[in-house]
Backbone as CSV, one residue per row, in Angstrom:
resi,resn,N_x,N_y,N_z,CA_x,CA_y,CA_z,C_x,C_y,C_z
1,UNK,133.441,-34.532,186.357,134.135,-34.270,185.096,133.750,-35.346,184.101
2,UNK,133.464,-34.910,182.888,133.092,-35.874,181.862,133.615,-35.393,180.524
3,UNK,134.170,-36.329,179.759,134.627,-36.074,178.402,133.980,-37.119,177.505
4,UNK,133.294,-36.679,176.463,132.574,-37.599,175.586,132.997,-37.366,174.142
5,UNK,133.606,-38.397,173.546,134.067,-38.315,172.159,132.963,-38.766,171.208
6,UNK,133.020,-38.234,169.999,132.119,-38.668,168.933,132.815,-38.449,167.594
7,UNK,132.240,-39.040,166.541,132.744,-38.809,165.203,133.631,-39.901,164.640
8,UNK,133.858,-40.949,165.410,134.682,-42.037,164.913,133.933,-42.881,163.892
9,UNK,134.603,-43.896,163.405,133.981,-44.788,162.440,135.013,-45.430,161.543
10,UNK,134.547,-45.938,160.427,135.408,-46.606,159.459,135.499,-45.765,158.195
11,UNK,136.697,-45.600,157.708,136.932,-44.799,156.513,138.002,-45.480,155.674
12,UNK,137.965,-45.260,154.383,138.989,-45.825,153.505,140.280,-45.013,153.594
13,UNK,141.364,-45.659,153.272,142.660,-44.992,153.246,142.591,-43.744,152.359
14,UNK,143.140,-42.647,152.871,143.074,-41.374,152.156,141.891,-40.513,152.537
15,UNK,140.976,-41.075,153.298,139.786,-40.350,153.709,140.014,-39.469,154.913
16,UNK,138.928,-38.849,155.374,138.993,-37.908,156.497,137.918,-38.225,157.529
17,UNK,138.208,-37.834,158.747,137.237,-37.902,159.838,137.480,-36.703,160.750
18,UNK,136.428,-36.252,161.392,136.574,-35.235,162.424,136.019,-35.776,163.740
19,UNK,136.877,-35.853,164.718,136.468,-36.258,166.044,136.097,-35.024,166.856
20,UNK,135.113,-35.178,167.703,134.697,-34.123,168.622,134.732,-34.659,170.039
21,UNK,134.941,-33.757,170.977,134.925,-34.140,172.393,134.281,-33.004,173.171
22,UNK,133.213,-33.326,173.858,132.535,-32.339,174.698,132.922,-32.574,176.147
23,UNK,133.373,-31.509,176.800,133.750,-31.590,178.200,132.711,-30.947,179.092
24,UNK,132.572,-31.490,180.290,131.649,-30.911,181.267,132.172,-31.173,182.669
25,UNK,131.718,-30.338,183.604,132.110,-30.532,184.999,133.414,-29.868,185.390
26,UNK,133.986,-29.082,184.484,135.211,-28.357,184.793,135.256,-27.107,183.914
27,UNK,136.187,-26.219,184.216,136.306,-24.978,183.443,137.051,-25.278,182.154
28,UNK,136.291,-25.589,181.136,136.864,-26.102,179.881,137.878,-25.128,179.292
29,UNK,137.529,-23.863,179.234,138.378,-22.883,178.550,139.715,-22.658,179.236
30,UNK,139.849,-23.075,180.469,141.090,-22.887,181.215,142.049,-24.061,181.068
31,UNK,141.620,-25.086,180.366,142.388,-26.320,180.321,142.970,-26.619,178.953
32,UNK,144.266,-26.992,178.956,144.846,-27.624,177.782,144.055,-28.900,177.513
33,UNK,143.822,-29.189,176.260,143.145,-30.426,175.883,144.048,-31.213,174.940
34,UNK,144.081,-32.530,175.133,144.898,-33.422,174.328,144.030,-34.473,173.629
35,UNK,144.583,-35.006,172.574,144.091,-36.246,171.980,145.215,-37.279,172.073
36,UNK,144.864,-38.465,172.497,145.750,-39.620,172.499,145.082,-40.710,171.669
37,UNK,145.851,-41.725,171.347,145.275,-42.880,170.660,145.984,-44.155,171.109
38,UNK,145.289,-45.264,170.942,145.869,-46.569,171.245,145.610,-47.516,170.086
39,UNK,146.620,-47.751,169.262,146.457,-48.714,168.171,146.306,-50.128,168.741
40,UNK,145.725,-51.041,167.989,145.536,-52.404,168.498,146.864,-53.050,168.855
41,UNK,146.942,-53.574,170.072,148.139,-54.267,170.527,149.308,-53.372,170.893
42,UNK,149.088,-52.059,170.921,150.181,-51.120,171.200,149.846,-50.229,172.394
43,UNK,150.838,-49.467,172.834,150.654,-48.537,173.938,149.908,-47.286,173.457
44,UNK,149.312,-46.609,174.420,148.701,-45.320,174.099,149.790,-44.337,173.710
45,UNK,149.461,-43.437,172.765,150.445,-42.462,172.314,149.790,-41.101,172.113
46,UNK,150.587,-40.081,172.319,150.135,-38.706,172.152,149.863,-38.413,170.681
47,UNK,148.785,-37.674,170.441,148.452,-37.270,169.070,148.599,-35.756,168.898
48,UNK,147.896,-34.994,169.737,147.882,-33.543,169.578,147.433,-32.876,170.862
49,UNK,147.782,-31.590,170.991,147.378,-30.796,172.151,147.019,-29.399,171.694
50,UNK,146.194,-28.743,172.489,145.830,-27.351,172.186,145.689,-26.603,173.501
51,UNK,146.180,-25.373,173.531,146.084,-24.551,174.733,144.635,-24.133,174.987
52,UNK,144.397,-23.606,176.180,143.044,-23.228,176.556,142.426,-22.197,175.626
53,UNK,143.255,-21.256,175.195,142.761,-20.213,174.289,142.589,-20.704,172.866
54,UNK,143.219,-21.837,172.558,143.208,-22.337,171.197,144.279,-21.728,170.325
55,UNK,145.133,-20.900,170.920,146.125,-20.181,170.123,147.277,-21.077,169.685
56,UNK,147.629,-22.048,170.517,148.795,-22.886,170.212,148.403,-24.358,170.196
57,UNK,149.005,-25.067,169.247,148.801,-26.504,169.155,150.132,-27.214,169.036
58,UNK,150.103,-28.501,169.310,151.303,-29.319,169.236,150.896,-30.689,168.712
59,UNK,151.751,-31.288,167.892,151.372,-32.541,167.237,152.493,-33.563,167.312
60,UNK,152.115,-34.817,167.382,153.071,-35.894,167.183,153.549,-35.852,165.742
61,UNK,154.744,-36.387,165.515,155.306,-36.322,164.161,154.390,-36.961,163.129
62,UNK,153.742,-38.066,163.494,152.915,-38.757,162.509,151.659,-37.947,162.148
63,UNK,151.318,-36.971,162.995,150.105,-36.182,162.757,150.379,-34.876,162.008
64,UNK,151.615,-34.448,162.022,151.943,-33.160,161.404,151.629,-33.175,159.914
65,UNK,150.934,-32.126,159.473,150.573,-32.008,158.069,149.304,-32.742,157.684
66,UNK,148.812,-33.619,158.565,147.578,-34.362,158.240,146.443,-34.073,159.225
67,UNK,146.792,-33.843,160.474,145.779,-33.621,161.516,145.809,-32.163,161.950
68,UNK,144.654,-31.629,162.299,144.586,-30.319,162.942,143.724,-30.436,164.190
69,UNK,144.042,-29.613,165.182,143.289,-29.585,166.420,142.732,-28.187,166.609
70,UNK,141.506,-28.116,167.070,140.874,-26.822,167.299,139.883,-26.976,168.456
71,UNK,139.362,-25.854,168.917,138.393,-25.909,170.010,137.411,-24.761,169.889
72,UNK,136.230,-24.975,170.444,135.202,-23.949,170.548,134.817,-23.893,172.029
73,UNK,135.378,-22.942,172.733,135.143,-22.878,174.179,133.696,-22.521,174.513
74,UNK,133.014,-21.873,173.601,131.595,-21.572,173.834,130.762,-22.848,173.863
75,UNK,131.272,-23.889,173.198,130.564,-25.174,173.151,131.258,-26.240,173.991
76,UNK,132.306,-25.845,174.719,133.072,-26.814,175.522,133.506,-28.013,174.680
77,UNK,133.956,-27.744,173.482,134.254,-28.816,172.540,135.641,-28.639,171.944
78,UNK,136.348,-29.748,171.838,137.624,-29.794,171.137,137.478,-30.759,169.969
79,UNK,138.148,-30.433,168.870,138.025,-31.210,167.633,139.381,-31.737,167.198
80,UNK,139.354,-32.857,166.513,140.539,-33.368,165.832,140.137,-33.700,164.406
81,UNK,140.613,-32.888,163.489,140.369,-33.124,162.070,141.500,-33.976,161.531
82,UNK,141.158,-35.112,160.980,142.160,-36.050,160.487,141.964,-36.241,158.987
83,UNK,142.986,-35.889,158.235,142.944,-36.008,156.778,143.985,-37.004,156.304
84,UNK,143.815,-37.468,155.092,144.754,-38.420,154.485,145.028,-39.585,155.443
85,UNK,143.968,-40.160,155.936,144.114,-41.231,156.917,144.736,-42.477,156.300
86,UNK,145.503,-43.176,157.113,146.213,-44.375,156.690,145.795,-45.534,157.590
87,UNK,145.976,-46.761,157.130,145.633,-47.908,157.986,146.330,-47.860,159.349
88,UNK,147.550,-47.298,159.404,148.265,-47.194,160.682,147.602,-46.225,161.657
89,UNK,146.659,-45.439,161.184,145.916,-44.541,162.076,144.775,-45.266,162.798
90,UNK,144.553,-46.510,162.448,143.526,-47.288,163.135,143.858,-47.392,164.619
91,UNK,142.915,-46.969,165.448,143.166,-46.910,166.896,141.892,-46.492,167.609
92,UNK,141.930,-46.635,168.916,140.932,-45.979,169.759,141.502,-44.612,170.129
93,UNK,140.732,-43.583,169.877,141.173,-42.213,170.133,140.508,-41.692,171.402
94,UNK,141.329,-41.042,172.236,140.873,-40.557,173.528,141.029,-39.042,173.624
95,UNK,140.049,-38.406,174.183,140.111,-36.997,174.552,140.602,-36.927,175.991
96,UNK,141.535,-36.003,176.250,142.160,-35.955,177.579,142.257,-34.517,178.064
97,UNK,141.932,-34.326,179.339,142.204,-33.054,180.010,143.350,-33.333,180.977
98,UNK,144.578,-33.117,180.567,145.720,-33.606,181.338,145.890,-32.933,182.699
99,UNK,145.536,-31.677,182.805,145.742,-30.978,184.068,144.907,-31.566,185.197
100,UNK,143.756,-32.101,184.840,142.875,-32.714,185.836,142.817,-34.228,185.673
101,UNK,143.753,-34.740,184.855,143.911,-36.191,184.671,142.582,-36.865,184.360
102,UNK,141.877,-36.336,183.398,140.581,-36.893,183.024,140.628,-37.380,181.586
103,UNK,140.108,-38.579,181.350,140.091,-39.199,180.030,138.666,-39.510,179.618
104,UNK,138.395,-39.377,178.323,137.142,-39.857,177.788,137.150,-41.369,177.678
105,UNK,136.027,-41.913,177.232,135.912,-43.369,177.148,136.586,-43.920,175.895
106,UNK,136.891,-43.054,174.962,137.549,-43.473,173.730,136.562,-43.758,172.621
107,UNK,137.034,-43.595,171.382,136.187,-43.860,170.232,137.033,-44.523,169.147
108,UNK,136.438,-45.498,168.485,137.171,-46.287,167.505,137.253,-45.565,166.163
109,UNK,138.449,-45.551,165.609,138.681,-45.103,164.236,139.350,-46.257,163.497
110,UNK,138.749,-46.667,162.407,139.287,-47.760,161.605,139.494,-47.268,160.180
111,UNK,140.702,-47.454,159.681,141.036,-47.040,158.324,141.334,-48.293,157.509
112,UNK,140.538,-48.513,156.497,140.716,-49.700,155.669,141.584,-49.378,154.458
113,UNK,142.346,-50.361,154.019,143.247,-50.141,152.870,142.566,-50.451,151.554
């Protein structure tokens, strides 16, 4: 099982980024996929989730209205579109397949003020 994130980087406050995560080694379309993040000096926290079909999503309160989650099962890829980014969104973001307890290596997102 492998999860590989991409799309991170540094952006100014108010900007946008789209994270991608490609999964392999498991039946991607059958799995709920999550995004978590770990801000500097803080615990990891849930960001968003999406069902296997992509029909339903769930978001942490801080992500509602700013982040969207989607997936393309033909490409074994899940996305996190982040808009109106704030300095508090600075964190390492992780792609997670919770049913099989698999985590990506994480990718840095830095939002400058």
